[in-house]
C-alpha positions in Angstrom: 0.1 0.1 0.3 1.0 3.4 -0.7 0.3 6.3 1.7 -1.2 9.4 -1.2 -2.9 11.2 1.9 -2.0 13.9 4.5 -1.1 13.8 8.0 0.5 16.7 10.4 2.5 18.9 9.4 6.2 19.6 11.6 4.2 21.9 13.3 1.7 20.1 14.4 -1.2 21.1 12.1 -3.3 18.6 10.9 -3.4 17.8 7.5 -6.2 16.3 5.3 -7.1 12.8 6.4 -5.2 10.5 4.4 -6.1 7.8 1.5 -4.5 4.9 1.0 -3.7 3.3 -2.4 -4.4 0.1 -3.1 -1.8 -2.2 -4.8 -3.5 -1.2 -8.6 -3.5 2.1 -7.7 -7.6 2.5 -7.0 -7.6 4.9 -3.8 -9.3 2.6 -0.9 -11.7 4.7 0.6 -11.2 7.6 3.6 -12.7 10.7 5.0 -13.9 13.5 2.1 -11.0 16.2 1.4 -12.6 18.8 3.9 -13.7 21.8 1.1 -13.8 24.3 3.6 -9.8 24.5 3.3 -10.2 24.2 -0.7 -12.3 27.9 0.0 -9.5 29.2 2.2 -6.8 27.9 -0.3 -8.5 29.6 -3.0 -9.5 32.8 -1.6 -6.4 33.2 0.5 -4.7 33.0 -2.9 -6.7 35.3 -4.8 -6.2 37.9 -2.4 -2.4 37.7 -2.4 -2.5 38.1 -5.7 -4.4 41.3 -6.1 -2.3 43.2 -3.6 1.2 41.3 -4.3 0.5 39.9 -7.9 2.6 36.5 -8.8 5.3 37.3 -7.2 4.5 37.9 -4.0 2.7 34.9 -3.7 3.8 31.9 -1.9 2.6 28.8 -0.5 3.8 29.6 2.7 2.4 32.8 2.7 -0.3 31.4 1.2 -1.1 28.6 4.5 -0.1 31.1 7.3 -3.0 33.4 5.9 -5.6 30.6 5.0 -4.8 29.3 7.8 -3.4 25.4 6.9 -0.2 23.7 6.9 1.9 23.7 3.5 1.0 20.5 3.5 -2.3 20.8 2.7 -1.5 23.1 -0.2 1.3 21.0 -1.8 -1.1 17.8 -2.0 -4.0 20.0 -4.1 -1.3 21.8 -6.1 1.9 20.9 -7.9 2.9 24.0 -8.1 2.8 28.2 -7.3 1.1 28.5 -10.8 -1.2 25.9 -10.9 -2.6 27.4 -7.0 -2.6 30.8 -8.9 -4.5 29.7 -11.7 -6.7 27.7 -10.0 -7.9 30.5 -7.8 -7.9 33.1 -10.4 -10.5 30.6 -12.2 -12.7 29.7 -9.3 -12.8 33.6 -8.1 -13.5 34.5 -11.5 -15.9 31.3 -12.8 -14.1 31.4 -15.9 -14.7 27.9 -17.4 -18.3 27.4 -15.8 -20.2 28.8 -18.9 -20.0 26.2 -21.9 -23.1 26.3 -23.7 -23.8 24.4 -26.5 -27.7 25.0 -27.4 -27.1 24.0 -31.5 -27.5 27.8 -32.0 -23.9 29.5 -32.9 -25.0 32.8 -32.6 -26.9 32.3 -29.3 -23.9 30.5 -27.4 -21.0 32.8 -28.5 -23.4 35.6 -27.4 -24.1 34.2 -24.3 -20.3 33.6 -24.2 -19.2 36.9 -24.7 -21.7 38.3 -22.0 -20.1 36.1 -19.7 -16.7 38.0 -20.2 -18.7 41.2 -20.3 -20.1 40.9 -17.2 -16.3 39.1 -16.0 -14.6 41.9 -17.0 -17.1 44.6 -15.2 -16.9 43.4 -12.4 -15.3 43.3 -9.5 -13.0 40.1 -10.0 -12.4 42.6 -13.7 -9.0 44.1 -12.1 -8.2 40.8 -10.8 -8.6 39.5 -14.0 -6.4 42.4 -16.1 -3.9 41.9 -13.7 -3.5 38.1 -14.6 -3.5 38.9 -18.3 -0.3 41.7 -17.9 1.3 39.5 -15.1 1.1 36.3 -17.9 3.3 38.0 -19.6 5.8 38.3 -17.1 6.0 34.4 -16.1 5.9 32.0 -18.8 4.8 29.1 -15.9 1.9 31.2 -15.2 1.3 31.2 -19.1 1.7 28.0 -20.2 -0.8 26.7 -16.9 -3.5 29.1 -18.2 -3.9 28.0 -21.6 -3.1 24.3 -20.1 -5.9 24.5 -17.9 -8.3 27.4 -18.5 -7.8 28.8 -22.1 -7.6 25.2 -24.0 -10.2 23.9 -23.0 -12.8 27.3 -23.8 -11.0 27.6 -27.2 -11.5 24.0 -28.4 -15.0 24.9 -27.0 -15.8 27.1 -29.3 -13.8 26.3 -32.2 -16.0 22.5 -31.7 -19.4 24.6 -32.1 -17.8 26.8 -35.0 -16.8 23.4 -37.2 -20.4 21.9 -35.8 -22.0 25.4 -37.1 -20.3 24.5 -40.4 -21.8 21.0 -40.7 -25.2 22.1 -40.6 -24.2 24.9 -42.9 -24.8 27.6 -41.0 -21.5 29.1 -41.7 -19.3 28.9 -45.4 -17.3 25.2 -45.3 -14.5 27.8 -46.1 -14.8 29.6 -42.9 -11.3 30.2 -40.7 -12.3 28.3 -37.6 -10.0 28.9 -35.6 -10.3 32.8 -36.4 -13.6 33.3 -35.5 -13.3 31.4 -32.5 -10.1 33.8 -31.4 -12.1 37.0 -32.4 -15.0 37.6 -30.3 -12.7 37.0 -26.5 -9.6 39.0 -28.4 -12.0 42.2 -29.1 -13.7 42.3 -25.7 -10.4 41.8 -24.2 -8.5 44.3 -25.8 -11.6 46.4 -24.4 -10.6 45.4 -21.1 -6.8 46.0 -21.4 -7.3 49.4 -23.1 -10.1 50.8 -20.9 -12.3 50.9 -23.6 -16.0 50.2 -22.7 -17.4 46.8 -21.7 -20.9 47.7 -23.1 -24.0 46.0 -23.2 -23.7 46.0 -27.0 -20.5 44.8 -27.4 -21.5 40.9 -27.8 -24.1 42.1 -30.8 -21.7 44.7 -32.3 -18.5 41.3 -32.6 -21.3 38.5 -33.8 -22.2 41.0 -36.4 -18.7 41.2 -38.0 -17.5 37.6 -37.5 -20.9 35.9 -38.8 -23.1 36.3 -41.6 -26.0 38.1 -41.0 -29.2 36.4 -39.7 -31.9 35.7 -42.0 
């Protein structure tokens, strides 16, 4: 048997209850991870990132702020980049809205509206900070692209490719370019302080999709 769970840290702080792995690799049943610790860790990470940027985030600092042992964090996240990306993803609900109704215009409009709303919300400043920080830290950019942007891009490409297959878009549609244009325009507005209006998604779709009817 291999120990895949936790114990106490060197200071005696209680770490998550262990789950013992079976010989065939299956985890043996153990008590569930405390979700309140997940929330505390991600909240502490997001707050530190917002205050001090990526360079100011440390596992030690987050552990102290969240009131957990460092081992509790290391059990959940393989790197600081993974921790920060997850905090931003959860805090801003970045992958929570991936519609697929079979109506391309409706689905893209819904996704773009969600982007606009996120960037106008209290989390918007954190997202803009993150966009700048990822340019300075390649490991942060790579993790974000892998775990957040990659999923959203793939989903959007699938929507557009399906619309081409249904005949809603011409066969020679540049799926990649159509998928990237909308989010790129929204981010351009956010980063350059341009108005993120309610009308922006419709204006973008008028640019990248054929006229309705």
